[in-house]
C-alpha positions as CSV (number, residue, x, y, z in Angstrom):
1,M,-0.2,-0.1,-0.2
2,T,1.2,3.4,-0.8
3,R,0.6,6.3,1.5
4,I,0.5,10.0,0.6
5,R,0.5,13.1,2.6
6,V,-1.7,15.7,1.9
7,N,-0.8,19.3,2.5
8,L,-3.3,22.0,3.3
9,V,-2.5,25.7,3.2
10,Y,-5.2,28.0,4.4
11,D,-5.0,32.1,4.3
12,T,-5.7,34.0,7.1
13,Y,-6.2,38.0,7.1
14,G,-6.1,40.5,9.7
15,T,-5.3,44.5,9.8
16,V,-3.7,46.4,12.4
17,Y,-2.7,50.2,12.8
18,V,0.6,51.5,13.5
19,D,1.1,55.2,14.3
20,L,4.7,55.8,13.1
21,P,6.8,58.2,15.3
22,E,7.2,61.9,14.1
23,G,9.4,62.5,11.5
24,V,9.5,58.8,10.2
25,D,8.8,58.5,6.3
26,P,6.7,55.3,5.3
27,D,9.3,55.2,2.2
28,S,12.1,54.5,4.6
29,I,10.7,51.2,5.7
30,S,13.0,48.3,4.9
31,H,11.3,45.3,6.4
32,I,8.3,44.6,8.7
33,D,8.2,41.3,10.6
34,V,5.3,39.5,12.7
35,K,5.7,36.6,14.9
36,W,3.0,35.8,17.6
37,A,1.7,39.1,17.4
38,N,4.8,41.0,18.2
39,G,5.5,43.2,15.4
40,E,8.8,45.1,14.4
41,I,9.3,47.6,11.7
42,T,12.8,48.1,10.5
43,L,14.0,51.2,8.8
44,D,16.6,51.7,6.3
45,D,18.8,53.1,9.0
46,D,18.2,49.8,10.8
47,T,16.1,51.4,13.7
48,V,13.5,49.0,14.9
49,I,10.1,50.3,15.7
50,P,8.2,47.4,17.7
51,F,4.4,47.3,17.4
52,D,1.3,45.0,18.8
53,A,0.4,42.9,16.3
54,E,-2.5,41.6,18.0
55,C,-5.7,41.0,15.8
56,D,-9.2,40.4,17.1
57,D,-11.0,40.4,13.9
58,W,-9.1,37.6,11.8
59,E,-10.9,36.8,8.7
60,T,-10.3,33.2,7.9
61,D,-12.0,30.6,5.5
62,Y,-11.3,27.0,6.7
63,K,-14.0,25.7,4.3
64,Y,-11.6,25.6,1.3
65,P,-7.7,25.6,1.6
66,A,-6.2,28.2,-0.6
67,E,-3.7,25.5,-1.6
68,I,-3.5,21.6,-1.8
69,S,-0.8,19.4,-2.6
70,F,0.5,16.0,-1.8
71,E,3.7,13.8,-2.0
72,V,4.3,10.2,-1.6
73,D,5.3,9.6,2.0
74,D,7.7,6.7,2.4
75,D,8.2,6.7,6.4
């Protein structure tokens, strides 16, 4: 018997608002990272601005995956 592994990917959407400090130009943002609702905005000069990325209004659709793939699982 051959076993396959089915991989399911779901999209989740949320929005948070961040007030940039006075004098910070949005064009100077080089990177934005979020992990476990802790956000960091990195500017071109390597300044890091932390922000709260907690979102209570996540939009999810678990009825249909955004992507489905499979592969043979030989384990």
